[in-house]
N, C-alpha and C positions, 0 to 999 in steps of 0.2 A: 643650639644657640645662634643668635644672629651676630655676625661679625661687625666690627666698628665701621668698615667701609660701607656696608649695606645700610647700617643705621644712618650714617652721614648722607647717603644717597636719598633715603626716605625723608630726612629732615630738609634737604635741599628742595625736594619735590613739594613738601608741605609749605615751605617758605615762599615758593614760586606761585602759590595759589593752586596747587595740584596740577601743574602742567607736566605732562608726560612725554613731551616732544623728544624724540630721539631715544626713548627708553624701550627696552624689551618688556612689553607689558605683561606677557604671559610669564616671563621669568620673575618679574616683580610680584605677580599674583601668587606664584608658587612659593616664593620666599616668605611672603607674608602669611600665606596659609600654613606653611610649615611652622611658623612661630606665633600662630594666632592666640595661643594660650600662654604666651611668654610670662615668666614669673614676675617680671618687673612691670609695675603698672604704668610707668611713664612710657614704656615701649608698647605695651599691650593696649592700653586705653587711649593714650594721647597720640601715638604715632601709627601703629598698624591699623587699628580700627578705622580712623577717619580716612587714611590714605587708601586702604583697600576698598572702603565704601565708595569713595570718589572714582576709583578705577572701575568698579562694577557699574556705577550709576550713569556715567557720563559718555555713553555711546562708544566706548573703546573696544567692546567685544560684540561679535555677531550673536544671533539668537542661539545657534548650536553651542557656542562656547559658554554662554550664560547658563544654558541648560546643563551642560557638563559640570560647571562650577556648582550649581545647585545640587546636582547628584552627589558631587564630592562632599559638600558640606553636610549632606544628610546621611553620609556613610559612616562606616565603622571607625574610621580614623579621625572623625570630627564630632558630629553631634552624638554619636554612639560610642565615642572613645572611652574605654576603660569604665564602663558602667558599674563595675564592681569596686571602683575606687582603690585599686591596688597600688597605683602610683600617686604620690603626694600631689594634691591640688590639681588632679586631672580634670576636675570640674571646670577649670578655666578654659580648657580647650572646647568643651561642650558649650559652655555658656557664651563664649565669644563667637563660636560658630553660629549659634542662634542669632546673634546680632547681625551677622552678614546675611543670614537667611531673611531677616527683616528687610534688609536693603534690596535683595532680589525680588521679594514679594511686592514691595512698594514700587519697584521698577516695573514689574508686571502689571500692577494695577493702573499705572499712569501711561505706560507705553505699549503694553501687551506684547512684549518681546519674548515671552516664554509660553510654550504651548499649554493650553488648559489641562491636557492630560497629565503633563508634568506637575502642574500645580496641585492637582488632585492627588497624585502620588505623594507629593511632598506633604500634603495634609495628613494622609494616613501615617506616613513615617513620623511626622512630628507628634501626633497624638500618642503613638507608641513610645517615643522617647519621653514625652512629658509624664506619662504614667509611670515609667521606670525610674525617672530621676529621683535620687534619694538625698542629694546634698542640698540643703535648704539655707545654709548660711549665706547671709547677704554681703557681709563685709569682714575682712580680716586685717588687723592692724599691720601685719607684715607684708601681705601681698595685695591689699586693696580690695576692690570690688570683685565679688564672685558672682552673685546675683543670677544664678541659673533660673530662679523662678520669676524674677522681675523681667529678665530678658525674654523668658517664655511668654510673659504677658504681652510684650511688644510683638512677638510673632503672632499670637492670637489676635491682636489688634488688626494686623494686616489680613489674616485669613477671614476674620469676621466682616471685613469690608468688601471682600471680593464677590462680585455680583453672581458668579456662577455657583456659589455655594447657597444652597437652599435652607429652609427652616430646619430640616433634619440634621444638616451639617452643623448649624449654629447650636442646636440643642445638644449635640455631642460635645461641642466645645464648652458650653456652659456646665455640663455635667462633669467634664474633666477638671475644670477649675474648681467646682464645688468640692470634689473629692480631694484634690491636692491641698486646697486651702484649709481643709478640715483634718489634715493629718495630725497625729496625736503627740508628736515628739518635739516640735520646734515652734517657738513663737516668732512670727514674722514681724520685724521691726524696722525694716529699711525700705519702706514705701511699696512693698510688694502688693499690699491691699489696694493702694491708689492706682498702681499700674494696671492691676487686674480690673479695677472699676472702669478705667479708661477704655480698656479693651471691650469689656462687657457693654459699655455704652455704645460702642461702634456697632455691636450686634443689635442692641435694642433700637437704635435710631433707624435701622433698615425697615422696621415695622412689618417684619414677616413672622415674628414670633408671637404666638397667641398670648393674650393676657392670662389665660388659664395656665399655660406652661410657665410663664414668668413668675406668677404668684406661687405656684407649686414649688418652683425652684427656690424661691425665697424661703418658703416654709421649711424646705429640706435643709437649707443652709442654717437656718435658725434653730433647728431641732438638735438638741444635744443629748447624747446617750448618757443618762444619769448613772448607769452601771460602771462607767469608767472610773478608774482611780482618780483621786482628787487632782494630782498634777496634770494628768492627761486631760481630764475634763475641763480644767481651767485653760489649758492650752487651746483646745478645740473651741471653747466658748469665746475666748478673746480673739482668736483668728477669725471666727465666723462673724462676730460682732463688728470687728474692724472692717471686714470686707463689706458687710451690709451698710455700715456707716459711710464708707467711701462711695458706695454706689448711690446711696440716698442723697448725699450732698452733690454728686455729679448730676443727678436728676433735678435737684433744686436749682442748680446753676443754669441748667439748660431749660428750665421751666417746662420739663418734659414729663409725660406719662403720670399725671397726678394720682390716678388710681393705684399705680404701682408704688409711687412714693408713699402714699398713705398706708399701703400694706406693709412696706418696710418699716415705716415709723411705728406701726402697731407692735411690731416685734421689738424694736429698739427701746420702746417705753415700758416694756413689761418688767 
């Protein structure tokens, strides 16, 4: 738990416009990382997340330190924490670790302060995590946003934009999204589909994915296993349709890739 003195310190930093003058920044980072999945949303969402993000993003740490923080966030105590969900709401630690990974990836894209080799290692680790994540609930009335899948979409958005990732890397991400969004037990209803569509658009806009691949991917998303029991079939069908709808309207808004738009539309109008 985070003590009141530390909470007050973070609130003071926030009110100052995130001025860290005279503060032990590594100590602050450690305290916030230790509490990254705090059960109170006001502390987790409104205080720790933005304060830690500012601390990472605003040139307070050198490259080696940032790489170490990225390694930490990708480790067993953070992104891979309690994957079996033996501790109540342990997903919060994983989900909000993902949000800080977004910050570090965005920092890398804009300032290239993390070695490419580290970024590619992060990519492999994240794909492994995303495949294994089994908590799909987006929101809980008692604890607030959980959003492991939506936050993962934000991570994919960053990876899909990184220029050192080639078509084969993007294809692996598209496939991971397809599989996860077509799981059979949970209906996504907290904008997970829209967040994924934003990420996928980042990949599409790079124009390195072939039209053949993209249309085949759409076909696979749209194809529903009719042998599934009715509840599972309806879950998959609705999640798939919502994802394709979100992607379709993103393409319409950008007036982008008309052939792909038409292909998606042909599935949506069936």
